[in-house]
C-alpha positions as CSV (number, residue, x, y, z in Angstrom):
1,M,-39.5,-0.5,16.8
2,T,-37.4,-3.7,16.0
3,S,-35.2,-5.2,13.5
4,E,-33.7,-8.4,12.4
5,Y,-30.2,-8.7,13.0
6,I,-28.1,-11.8,11.6
7,I,-25.3,-12.2,13.9
8,T,-22.0,-14.1,13.2
9,V,-19.3,-14.7,15.5
10,V,-15.8,-16.0,15.1
11,T,-13.9,-17.2,17.8
12,G,-10.1,-17.1,17.0
13,N,-8.7,-20.5,15.8
14,R,-5.8,-20.5,18.3
15,K,-5.2,-23.0,21.1
16,G,-7.5,-22.0,24.2
17,A,-9.6,-19.5,22.4
18,G,-13.0,-21.3,22.8
19,T,-15.5,-21.1,25.9
20,D,-17.8,-22.6,27.7
21,A,-19.1,-19.5,29.4
22,S,-22.5,-18.0,28.8
23,V,-22.2,-15.2,26.5
24,S,-24.4,-12.3,25.6
25,L,-24.1,-9.3,23.4
26,I,-25.4,-5.6,23.2
27,I,-25.6,-4.0,20.3
28,K,-25.2,0.1,20.2
29,G,-26.3,2.2,17.5
30,S,-27.3,6.0,16.7
31,N,-30.9,5.4,18.5
32,G,-29.6,3.7,21.4
33,E,-28.7,-0.2,22.4
34,T,-30.1,-3.3,22.7
35,N,-30.8,-5.6,25.8
36,P,-27.9,-8.3,26.4
37,L,-28.8,-11.1,23.8
38,S,-28.0,-14.2,24.8
39,M,-25.7,-16.1,22.2
40,D,-26.1,-19.7,23.4
41,K,-27.9,-22.2,21.3
42,W,-29.7,-25.1,23.0
43,F,-27.6,-28.3,22.2
44,H,-25.1,-26.8,20.3
45,N,-21.5,-26.7,21.4
46,D,-21.2,-22.6,20.7
47,F,-17.6,-20.9,20.6
48,E,-15.2,-23.6,19.8
49,A,-12.0,-22.7,18.5
50,G,-11.6,-21.5,14.8
51,Q,-15.5,-22.1,14.7
52,K,-18.2,-19.7,13.1
53,D,-21.4,-19.3,15.1
54,D,-24.8,-17.6,13.4
55,Y,-27.5,-16.2,15.2
56,Y,-31.0,-14.9,14.0
57,I,-32.4,-12.3,16.5
58,T,-35.2,-10.1,16.5
59,A,-34.3,-6.9,18.8
60,K,-34.7,-2.8,19.4
61,D,-33.7,-1.0,16.1
62,V,-30.7,0.9,17.1
63,G,-30.2,2.9,13.9
64,E,-26.7,3.2,12.7
65,L,-24.8,0.6,14.3
66,L,-21.5,1.7,16.3
67,M,-20.6,-0.8,18.5
68,I,-21.1,-4.0,20.2
69,T,-20.3,-5.0,23.7
70,L,-19.7,-8.8,24.7
71,K,-20.2,-10.1,27.8
72,N,-18.9,-13.2,29.5
73,D,-20.4,-14.4,32.7
74,G,-17.1,-16.5,33.7
75,G,-18.8,-19.7,34.3
76,G,-17.7,-22.9,32.7
77,Y,-14.2,-24.6,32.4
78,R,-11.7,-22.3,30.4
79,S,-14.1,-19.2,30.1
80,D,-11.7,-16.8,28.9
81,W,-12.8,-16.2,25.0
82,F,-10.7,-15.1,22.3
83,V,-12.8,-13.3,19.3
84,D,-11.6,-13.0,16.0
85,R,-14.7,-10.7,14.8
86,V,-18.3,-10.0,14.7
87,T,-20.5,-9.4,11.6
88,I,-23.8,-8.2,12.1
89,K,-26.4,-7.9,8.9
90,T,-29.7,-5.6,9.3
91,K,-31.4,-4.1,6.6
92,N,-29.5,-5.6,4.0
93,V,-26.1,-4.0,5.4
94,T,-23.4,-6.1,6.7
95,H,-21.6,-4.3,9.6
96,V,-17.9,-5.8,10.9
97,F,-16.3,-5.7,13.9
98,P,-12.8,-6.3,14.2
99,C,-12.0,-8.0,17.7
100,N,-8.9,-10.0,17.9
101,R,-9.2,-9.8,21.9
102,W,-9.8,-11.7,25.0
103,V,-13.0,-11.6,26.4
104,E,-12.5,-12.1,30.2
105,S,-15.5,-10.2,31.5
106,E,-17.0,-7.3,28.9
107,V,-15.6,-5.9,26.2
108,T,-16.4,-3.0,23.6
109,F,-15.5,-3.0,19.9
110,F,-16.0,-0.6,17.3
111,E,-17.7,-0.9,14.0
112,G,-14.7,-1.7,11.7
113,K,-14.5,1.9,9.8
114,A,-11.4,3.9,11.0
115,K,-11.8,7.4,12.1
116,L,-10.0,10.2,13.4
117,P,-10.9,11.8,16.8
118,T,-11.6,15.0,14.5
119,D,-13.7,13.5,12.0
120,E,-17.5,14.1,12.4
121,Q,-18.8,11.1,14.4
122,H,-21.8,10.4,17.2
123,P,-21.2,11.5,20.6
124,E,-21.3,7.9,21.7
125,L,-17.8,7.1,19.7
126,K,-16.2,9.7,21.2
127,S,-17.3,8.8,24.4
128,R,-16.1,5.4,23.8
129,R,-12.6,6.2,22.4
130,E,-11.8,8.3,25.7
131,A,-13.3,5.3,27.7
132,E,-11.2,2.9,26.0
133,L,-7.8,4.7,26.5
134,K,-8.7,5.1,30.2
135,E,-9.3,1.5,30.4
136,R,-5.9,0.9,28.5
137,R,-3.5,3.3,30.6
138,A,-4.8,1.7,33.6
139,L,-3.5,-1.7,32.1
140,Y,-0.6,-0.7,30.2
141,D,1.9,1.7,32.0
142,W,5.5,2.7,32.1
143,G,7.8,0.8,34.2
144,R,10.1,2.7,36.3
145,D,12.8,0.1,37.3
146,E,16.3,1.9,38.0
147,V,18.2,-1.0,36.6
148,Y,16.8,0.0,33.2
149,E,17.1,3.9,34.0
150,D,19.7,4.7,30.9
151,L,17.4,2.8,28.2
152,P,14.2,3.0,26.2
153,G,10.9,3.0,28.2
154,Y,9.4,-0.2,28.9
155,V,6.1,-1.7,29.9
156,K,5.6,-2.0,33.5
157,A,5.3,-6.0,34.5
158,S,6.6,-8.1,37.3
159,G,6.6,-11.2,34.5
160,V,4.9,-12.2,31.6
161,K,2.1,-13.5,33.4
162,N,1.4,-10.2,34.8
163,L,1.1,-8.9,31.6
164,P,-2.5,-8.5,30.3
165,K,-3.5,-11.5,28.6
166,D,-4.1,-9.5,25.0
167,V,-0.6,-9.3,24.8
168,Q,0.8,-12.3,26.4
169,F,2.1,-15.6,24.4
170,T,-0.3,-17.1,22.7
171,E,-0.5,-20.8,24.0
172,E,0.9,-22.0,20.6
173,A,3.7,-19.5,21.0
174,A,4.1,-20.4,25.0
175,Y,4.4,-24.1,24.3
176,D,7.2,-23.3,21.2
177,L,8.9,-21.4,23.5
178,H,8.8,-23.8,26.3
179,R,9.7,-26.8,24.4
180,A,12.5,-25.1,22.6
181,R,14.0,-23.7,25.7
182,K,13.6,-27.2,27.2
183,N,14.7,-29.4,24.3
184,A,16.9,-27.6,22.3
185,L,20.0,-29.4,23.2
186,I,18.3,-32.4,22.6
187,N,17.0,-31.5,19.5
188,L,20.5,-30.7,18.3
189,G,21.7,-34.0,19.5
190,L,24.3,-31.9,21.6
191,V,23.4,-32.8,25.2
192,H,26.0,-34.9,25.7
193,L,28.5,-32.0,25.3
194,L,27.0,-30.3,28.1
195,N,28.8,-32.2,30.7
196,F,32.1,-31.6,29.0
197,F,33.6,-28.8,30.1
198,D,37.4,-29.1,28.4
199,Q,38.5,-27.5,25.4
200,W,38.5,-28.4,21.8
201,D,41.3,-30.4,20.6
202,D,41.0,-28.7,16.8
203,F,39.4,-26.6,14.4
204,D,38.0,-29.8,12.8
205,D,36.8,-31.2,16.2
206,Y,34.2,-28.7,16.0
207,R,33.1,-29.8,12.7
208,K,33.0,-33.5,13.8
209,A,31.0,-32.8,17.1
210,F,28.4,-30.9,15.1
211,T,27.8,-32.8,11.7
212,G,24.9,-34.9,12.1
213,F,23.5,-33.2,15.0
214,V,22.9,-29.5,14.1
215,G,20.6,-30.3,10.7
216,E,23.1,-29.5,8.0
217,V,26.2,-27.5,9.4
218,P,26.1,-24.0,8.8
219,L,28.2,-23.0,5.4
220,A,30.3,-20.9,7.7
221,A,32.2,-24.3,8.5
222,N,33.1,-24.9,5.2
223,Y,34.3,-21.0,4.6
224,W,35.1,-19.6,7.6
225,K,38.9,-19.0,7.2
226,E,38.2,-17.4,3.8
227,D,39.0,-13.8,3.9
228,R,36.1,-13.1,1.5
229,F,34.0,-14.8,3.1
230,F,35.1,-13.2,6.6
231,G,34.3,-9.7,4.6
232,Y,31.3,-11.1,3.4
233,Q,29.8,-11.4,6.2
234,F,30.2,-8.0,7.4
235,L,27.8,-7.3,4.5
236,N,25.4,-10.0,5.0
237,G,25.9,-11.9,8.5
238,C,23.7,-10.9,11.3
239,N,25.3,-7.7,11.7
240,P,25.5,-5.0,8.5
241,D,25.4,-2.3,10.8
242,S,28.9,-1.6,11.8
243,I,30.6,-1.5,8.5
244,M,31.4,2.0,6.9
245,R,33.5,3.5,4.3
246,C,36.8,4.9,4.9
247,T,38.1,8.1,3.1
248,K,40.7,9.0,5.9
249,L,42.3,6.5,8.0
250,P,41.7,7.9,11.8
251,P,44.9,8.5,13.4
252,H,44.6,5.5,16.2
253,F,44.4,2.9,13.3
254,P,47.6,3.6,11.4
255,V,47.5,1.3,8.3
256,T,50.2,1.9,5.9
257,Q,50.6,1.4,2.4
258,E,54.1,-0.5,3.3
259,L,51.7,-2.8,5.3
260,V,49.0,-3.7,3.1
261,G,50.1,-2.3,-0.4
262,N,50.9,-6.0,-1.7
263,L,47.2,-7.0,-0.8
264,L,45.9,-4.9,-3.3
265,D,44.9,-5.5,-6.8
266,S,47.8,-4.7,-9.2
267,G,48.8,-0.9,-9.3
268,D,46.5,0.2,-6.7
269,T,47.4,1.9,-3.8
270,L,45.6,2.6,-0.7
271,E,44.9,6.3,-0.9
272,K,43.9,5.8,-4.3
273,A,41.1,3.2,-2.8
274,M,40.2,5.5,-0.5
275,A,39.7,8.2,-2.3
276,D,37.5,5.9,-4.9
277,G,35.5,4.3,-2.3
278,R,37.0,1.0,-2.0
279,I,37.9,0.7,1.4
280,Y,35.8,0.0,4.4
281,M,36.1,-0.2,8.0
282,V,34.7,-1.4,11.4
283,D,35.1,0.3,14.8
284,Y,34.4,-1.2,18.0
285,K,35.3,1.7,20.0
286,I,32.1,1.9,22.0
287,L,33.4,-1.7,23.6
288,E,36.1,0.4,25.5
289,D,35.9,0.0,29.1
290,I,33.1,-2.2,29.0
291,P,33.4,-4.6,31.8
292,H,34.1,-8.3,30.9
293,Y,32.2,-11.4,32.4
294,G,34.3,-12.4,35.7
295,Q,36.6,-9.0,35.7
296,N,37.4,-8.5,39.3
297,R,35.7,-11.8,40.1
298,P,38.5,-14.3,41.3
299,D,35.5,-17.0,41.6
300,L,34.5,-17.0,38.0
301,E,36.3,-17.8,34.9
302,R,37.3,-14.6,33.3
303,R,36.3,-13.6,29.6
304,Y,38.1,-11.2,27.3
305,M,37.0,-8.8,24.1
306,C,38.6,-6.0,22.4
307,A,37.8,-2.7,21.2
308,S,39.1,-3.7,18.0
309,L,39.2,-2.4,14.6
310,G,39.2,-3.7,11.0
311,L,40.1,-2.7,7.3
312,F,38.6,-3.9,4.3
313,Y,39.0,-3.6,0.2
314,V,36.8,-3.8,-2.2
315,K,38.8,-6.0,-5.1
316,G,38.6,-5.7,-8.4
317,N,36.2,-8.6,-8.8
318,G,34.0,-7.3,-6.3
319,D,34.8,-9.3,-3.2
320,L,35.2,-7.8,-0.1
321,V,38.2,-8.8,2.1
322,P,40.0,-7.9,5.7
323,I,43.4,-6.3,5.1
324,A,44.3,-4.8,8.6
325,V,42.9,-5.7,12.2
326,Q,43.9,-4.0,15.7
327,F,43.0,-5.4,18.8
328,H,42.9,-1.8,20.8
329,Q,41.9,1.7,19.9
330,E,45.4,3.2,20.9
331,P,48.6,2.1,18.6
332,H,51.4,0.7,20.6
333,H,54.1,-1.9,20.3
334,E,52.2,-4.3,22.2
335,N,49.2,-3.7,20.0
336,P,50.5,-4.3,16.5
337,I,48.5,-4.3,13.3
338,W,47.7,-7.6,12.2
339,T,47.5,-8.3,8.2
340,P,47.3,-11.4,5.8
341,N,51.1,-11.0,5.5
342,D,51.2,-12.3,8.9
343,S,51.4,-16.3,9.2
344,E,48.2,-18.1,8.6
345,M,47.5,-18.7,12.5
346,D,48.4,-15.1,13.6
347,W,45.7,-13.9,10.9
348,T,43.3,-16.3,11.9
349,C,44.1,-15.2,15.5
350,A,43.2,-11.8,14.7
351,K,39.8,-12.0,12.4
352,L,38.9,-14.2,15.2
353,W,39.0,-11.3,18.0
354,L,37.5,-9.2,15.5
355,R,34.4,-11.2,15.3
356,N,34.8,-11.6,18.5
357,S,34.0,-7.8,18.8
358,D,31.3,-7.9,16.5
359,T,29.6,-10.5,17.9
360,Q,29.1,-8.5,21.3
361,F,27.8,-5.4,19.4
362,H,25.5,-7.4,17.5
363,Q,23.9,-9.6,20.3
364,M,23.3,-6.2,22.6
365,V,22.9,-3.5,20.6
366,T,21.8,-4.3,16.6
367,H,19.8,-6.8,18.0
368,L,18.5,-6.3,21.4
369,L,18.7,-2.9,21.9
370,R,18.3,-1.5,18.3
371,T,15.4,-4.1,17.4
372,H,13.6,-5.4,20.9
373,L,14.2,-2.4,23.3
374,F,13.8,0.4,20.9
375,M,10.6,-0.7,19.6
376,E,8.9,-1.6,23.1
377,P,8.0,2.1,23.7
378,I,6.1,2.0,20.5
379,A,3.9,-0.6,21.7
380,V,3.3,1.3,25.0
381,A,2.7,3.9,24.0
382,S,0.3,2.9,21.2
383,Y,-2.0,0.9,24.0
384,R,-1.9,3.9,26.0
385,Q,-2.8,6.4,23.5
386,L,-4.4,5.1,20.4
387,P,-8.0,3.7,20.3
388,T,-8.5,0.6,18.5
389,I,-10.4,3.1,16.0
390,H,-7.5,4.9,15.1
391,P,-6.2,4.0,11.5
392,V,-2.3,4.4,13.1
393,W,-3.4,2.1,15.5
394,K,-4.8,-0.7,12.9
395,L,-1.7,-0.1,10.8
396,L,0.7,-0.5,13.7
397,A,-1.2,-3.4,15.8
398,P,0.3,-6.1,13.6
399,H,3.4,-5.3,14.1
400,I,3.7,-4.7,17.9
401,R,2.2,-8.1,18.4
402,G,4.7,-10.0,20.9
403,V,7.2,-7.4,21.7
404,L,5.9,-6.6,25.1
405,A,6.0,-10.4,26.0
406,I,9.3,-11.2,24.6
407,N,10.9,-8.3,25.9
408,T,9.6,-8.9,29.4
409,L,10.4,-12.5,29.3
410,G,14.0,-11.1,27.9
411,R,14.5,-9.1,31.2
412,D,14.2,-12.3,33.1
413,V,16.1,-14.7,30.9
414,L,18.4,-12.8,28.9
415,I,19.3,-9.7,30.7
416,A,19.3,-10.6,34.3
417,E,22.2,-11.9,36.3
418,G,22.7,-15.9,35.8
419,G,20.7,-15.4,32.3
420,V,21.6,-16.1,28.8
421,A,24.1,-13.0,28.2
422,D,26.0,-14.5,31.7
423,N,26.2,-17.9,30.1
424,T,27.5,-17.0,26.8
425,L,29.0,-13.7,26.1
426,T,32.2,-11.8,27.0
427,V,30.2,-9.0,28.3
428,G,28.0,-10.8,30.5
429,G,28.4,-10.5,34.4
430,G,26.7,-7.0,33.9
431,G,28.6,-5.6,30.9
432,H,26.1,-6.3,28.6
433,V,24.0,-3.8,30.4
434,T,26.6,-1.3,30.3
435,L,27.2,-1.2,27.0
436,M,23.9,-1.3,25.9
437,K,23.2,1.8,28.2
438,K,26.5,3.2,26.8
439,F,25.4,3.1,23.5
440,Y,21.9,4.3,24.0
441,K,22.7,7.5,25.7
442,S,25.6,8.6,23.1
443,S,24.1,6.9,19.8
444,S,20.6,6.1,19.6
445,T,18.5,8.5,17.9
446,W,15.4,8.1,15.8
447,P,17.3,9.7,12.5
448,S,19.5,6.4,12.8
449,Y,16.3,4.1,11.8
450,I,15.9,6.1,8.6
451,L,17.3,3.4,6.4
452,P,18.1,5.2,2.7
453,Q,19.8,8.0,4.8
454,V,21.7,5.7,7.5
455,L,23.2,3.8,4.3
456,K,24.3,7.4,2.8
457,D,25.7,8.8,5.7
458,R,27.8,5.2,6.2
459,G,29.0,5.4,2.7
460,V,27.6,2.1,2.0
461,D,24.9,3.2,-0.4
462,D,26.7,2.8,-3.6
463,P,26.5,-0.2,-5.2
464,E,28.9,0.5,-7.6
465,K,31.8,1.0,-5.1
466,L,30.4,-1.5,-2.8
467,P,29.2,-4.6,-4.5
468,N,27.3,-7.7,-3.0
469,F,25.7,-5.9,-0.1
470,H,22.6,-7.9,-0.5
471,Y,20.9,-6.9,2.9
472,R,21.4,-2.9,1.6
473,E,19.6,-4.0,-2.0
474,D,16.8,-5.9,-0.3
475,S,16.2,-3.8,2.6
476,L,15.9,-0.8,0.3
477,K,13.3,-2.6,-1.7
478,L,11.3,-3.4,1.2
479,W,11.5,0.1,2.9
480,A,10.3,1.5,-0.4
481,A,7.3,-1.0,-0.6
482,I,6.7,-0.1,3.0
483,A,6.7,3.7,2.7
484,D,4.5,3.2,-0.2
485,F,2.1,1.2,1.8
486,V,1.9,3.9,4.7
487,K,1.3,6.4,2.5
488,E,-1.5,4.5,0.3
489,I,-3.2,3.6,3.5
490,L,-2.8,6.8,5.7
491,S,-3.8,9.3,2.7
492,G,-7.2,7.7,2.8
493,Y,-7.5,9.6,6.3
494,Y,-5.0,12.3,6.2
495,H,-6.1,14.9,3.5
496,S,-3.3,17.4,4.4
497,D,-0.6,18.4,7.2
498,G,-3.4,20.3,9.0
499,E,-5.4,17.1,9.8
500,V,-2.2,15.7,11.3
501,Q,-1.7,18.4,13.6
502,K,-5.3,18.6,14.9
503,D,-5.4,14.7,15.7
504,Y,-4.6,15.3,19.2
505,E,-4.9,11.3,19.6
506,L,-2.0,10.8,17.6
507,Q,0.1,13.9,19.2
508,N,-0.5,12.7,22.5
509,W,0.8,9.5,21.0
510,V,4.2,11.2,20.0
511,K,4.6,13.0,22.9
512,D,4.2,10.1,25.1
513,L,6.9,8.6,23.1
514,H,8.9,11.8,23.6
515,D,8.3,12.2,27.2
516,N,8.5,8.6,28.3
517,G,9.4,6.3,25.9
518,Y,13.1,8.2,24.6
519,P,13.2,11.0,27.0
520,N,16.3,13.3,26.5
521,K,17.7,12.8,30.0
522,P,21.0,14.7,31.4
523,G,23.8,13.1,30.0
524,H,21.9,11.7,26.9
525,T,22.1,12.5,23.6
526,N,18.8,14.5,21.7
527,H,17.2,10.9,20.8
528,G,15.3,12.5,18.3
529,V,11.8,11.9,18.7
530,P,9.4,14.5,17.8
531,P,7.3,16.3,20.5
532,S,4.7,16.6,18.1
533,F,4.0,15.9,14.2
534,T,3.8,18.9,11.9
535,S,3.2,17.2,8.5
536,C,2.0,13.9,6.5
537,V,5.2,13.2,5.5
538,Q,7.1,13.6,8.6
539,L,4.5,11.0,9.9
540,Y,4.6,8.2,7.1
541,E,8.4,8.2,7.3
542,F,8.0,7.6,11.3
543,L,5.7,4.6,10.8
544,T,7.6,3.4,8.1
545,S,10.8,3.2,9.9
546,I,8.8,1.3,12.9
547,I,7.0,-1.6,10.3
548,F,10.4,-1.8,8.8
549,T,12.6,-2.4,12.0
550,C,10.0,-4.6,13.9
551,A,9.6,-6.7,10.7
552,C,12.5,-6.6,8.2
553,Q,15.2,-5.4,10.3
554,H,14.7,-7.9,13.0
555,A,14.2,-10.6,10.8
556,A,17.8,-9.8,9.0
557,V,19.6,-9.5,12.6
558,N,17.9,-12.7,14.2
559,F,17.0,-15.3,11.6
560,S,20.6,-15.0,10.4
561,Q,21.9,-16.0,13.8
562,M,22.2,-20.2,13.3
563,D,24.0,-19.4,9.7
564,V,26.7,-17.2,11.9
565,Y,27.1,-18.4,15.4
566,G,26.2,-22.1,14.7
567,F,29.7,-23.0,13.7
568,P,31.2,-21.4,16.9
569,P,34.9,-20.7,15.5
570,N,33.0,-18.4,12.8
571,S,32.2,-15.8,15.3
572,P,33.1,-16.2,18.8
573,A,30.5,-15.4,21.5
574,L,33.6,-15.3,24.4
575,M,37.2,-15.6,24.8
576,R,39.0,-17.3,27.5
577,Q,42.3,-16.0,27.3
578,P,44.0,-12.6,26.7
579,P,44.6,-11.5,23.2
580,P,48.4,-12.0,22.1
581,T,50.8,-8.6,22.2
582,K,53.1,-9.8,19.7
583,K,53.0,-12.0,16.3
584,G,54.4,-15.5,15.7
585,V,53.3,-16.5,19.6
586,V,50.1,-18.3,18.9
587,G,49.5,-21.8,18.0
588,Q,46.1,-23.8,17.3
589,A,46.6,-24.9,20.9
590,D,46.5,-21.2,21.7
591,L,43.6,-20.9,20.2
592,M,41.9,-23.7,21.6
593,K,42.8,-22.6,25.2
594,C,41.1,-19.2,24.2
595,L,37.8,-20.2,22.6
596,A,34.4,-21.3,24.2
597,T,34.6,-25.1,25.8
598,K,32.5,-27.7,24.7
599,H,29.9,-26.8,27.2
600,Q,29.5,-23.3,26.2
601,S,29.8,-23.9,22.9
602,S,26.5,-26.0,23.2
603,L,24.7,-23.2,25.4
604,T,25.7,-20.8,22.6
605,I,24.5,-23.0,19.5
606,A,21.4,-23.7,21.6
607,T,20.5,-20.3,22.4
608,V,20.6,-19.4,18.4
609,Y,18.4,-22.3,17.9
610,D,16.2,-20.9,20.0
611,L,16.0,-17.6,18.5
612,T,16.1,-18.4,15.2
613,R,12.6,-20.5,15.4
614,I,9.7,-19.0,14.0
615,F,6.4,-19.7,16.0
616,N,3.4,-22.2,14.4
617,D,1.2,-18.8,14.6
618,E,3.1,-16.5,12.9
619,K,1.9,-14.3,10.6
620,F,4.6,-12.5,7.8
621,I,5.0,-9.4,6.2
622,G,1.9,-8.3,4.4
623,D,-0.4,-11.3,6.1
624,Y,-3.1,-9.2,8.1
625,P,-5.5,-11.6,8.7
626,E,-7.3,-9.6,11.6
627,E,-8.7,-7.7,8.8
628,L,-8.6,-4.3,11.0
629,F,-9.0,-2.4,8.0
630,I,-12.6,-3.0,6.2
631,E,-12.5,-0.1,4.1
632,E,-12.1,-1.0,0.1
633,P,-9.3,1.7,-0.5
634,A,-7.2,0.2,2.9
635,K,-7.9,-3.4,1.5
636,A,-7.1,-2.4,-2.0
637,A,-3.7,-1.0,-0.3
638,I,-2.8,-4.1,1.4
639,E,-3.1,-6.3,-2.0
640,V,-1.1,-3.8,-3.7
641,F,1.3,-4.4,-1.1
642,Q,1.2,-8.1,-1.2
643,R,1.9,-7.7,-5.1
644,K,5.1,-5.6,-4.6
645,L,6.3,-8.2,-1.7
646,K,5.5,-11.3,-3.8
647,G,7.4,-9.2,-6.6
648,I,10.6,-8.7,-4.3
649,S,10.7,-12.3,-3.3
650,A,10.8,-13.1,-6.9
651,E,13.8,-10.9,-7.4
652,I,15.5,-12.5,-4.3
653,K,15.1,-16.2,-5.1
654,A,16.8,-15.3,-8.7
655,R,19.7,-13.6,-7.6
656,N,20.4,-16.2,-4.5
657,A,20.1,-19.1,-6.9
658,K,23.4,-17.9,-8.3
659,L,25.2,-17.1,-5.2
660,R,27.8,-19.3,-3.6
661,V,26.1,-18.2,0.1
662,P,22.7,-16.9,-0.6
663,Y,21.1,-14.1,1.5
664,P,17.6,-15.3,2.3
665,Y,16.9,-13.2,5.7
666,L,14.8,-10.9,3.8
667,L,12.7,-12.8,1.5
668,P,9.3,-11.6,2.7
669,E,8.0,-14.8,3.2
670,R,10.4,-15.5,5.9
671,I,9.9,-12.1,7.9
672,P,7.6,-12.1,10.7
673,N,5.0,-9.3,11.1
674,S,6.8,-8.3,14.5
675,I,9.3,-9.2,17.2
676,A,7.9,-11.9,19.0
677,I,11.4,-14.1,19.9
């Protein structure tokens, strides 16, 4: 018995997606499978990038359509083929097969309806689920390099080109990366500065050098000396994660009313301000004992940093301003507390050192460790444990796209000896890896990714006490929208806690994360990844935190970097002289000797320029062109999510229009779906 099939094949609209190879298709159903069906047309160039090809074929009636297998014979020039989707219409029913994969030889794809492993399904589907996971586990294994022993799990690969092709950079992204890395200094007009290893003459020298080259000079160039802007950046710069409420001063930071009382609003006191929730602090104790670049290396120019502390006050007008800085953790007569009551040069110096501490923490912990490296195990375990028919795979796939490629590249060009960290940061030369390991072992826990609770735990959740925290307001709206979206999607598949508990693929996924992604090793804190899921609520929160971190959090801490570091004095990446031990001895010439040279400044700016570029083929949060979900309830949930994101965008734009320094980094249309740069 035969049936008529109208087959539509959509080749991906990306560079290099098309193929000249001969292609065939096998349709598999409840009553068997067809013979290989040739997909070539005479005198027609099939399967060009972005092209849709239709075929009308009579073949065996296979009953209910379950799967298809695409075969590529490997012939012709550029034989690899990226398939976006295949649709097959038969008996007036259209079946969709989302693909979104490279077909290098032979690949089998499921019909598009998501199914749990415990759902009633044809034995062929169950068998194929297991076969797909077996294939993927052979391709995606956990790395075991001793260098990364005390960091989150990662994919085993000796380089980007050794990754499976499905997770390598697209040709567009690879070209963008190559062009950006090769031409950043030329594009910025800063290449001439690479030949100058001398220091800057004064702070105005920076502005003169960069004006006209870096596009618009960052607003920081205008405001960086202002205390209100200094405080603003700890809320709305590229590291909004460090500031916390101070209800009692720690004994190692003995700020007194006598030191700062005149800096408070009339009639206010330090004790009263702390009790009222108007005193905040940052504490970079984690930097203590971290090696500096050039330390114990006489052949290298040594760099310096401090495990500094900063105290901030919320004024009556809502501005957050710094009122005290201490360079080192232990009070000492050679470790004074610096305040705005000191000379302008002393206070500028103190703020530079605090910003330098923040820069090291932001680059290596807030950005690299807490987004890139902490999310990589999610991708590895997902490829290993979740078949492409699983609803959790379909939900996460757009958000883990790119992280394996960019992290593998990062281990070569950012973390490795002689890489970006060595060239631009005080903690380069090995200290950068030591810092990440120290934080990961002591402080990296999954509960620290549950945004609403984290803000509450840090005491920064109350807009009445701490106004103008735009990151908080925008991120909480996005978190809520993502949480609703996750619940709306997955409640169509999990109808009870018991169904979560019985989903053995899901349980294998979280167990792989617990055992290999974030193992609780001796000397480590409990990283807080559950060994199993027991409820829908627990699962939904876990997935919400993943999507929020891969999309929103990464956007907030990465794409803000040019505005923060694009004017080097605003947040120094390295210091070339030790901090002063007493007041009244620092002049502008001393600060110029301390700050990065022209050569080093140019490398820093070029680096953040690269890191804040968005690939031409990037997809943004809520944009899911892969259409992995084909069921109407899931598609409706996506539409609701998209409407919420548009509403959030409108609210952010309305607020930003009234601000002297806008906060645009969490505009949904500026948030890539995944960590890809």
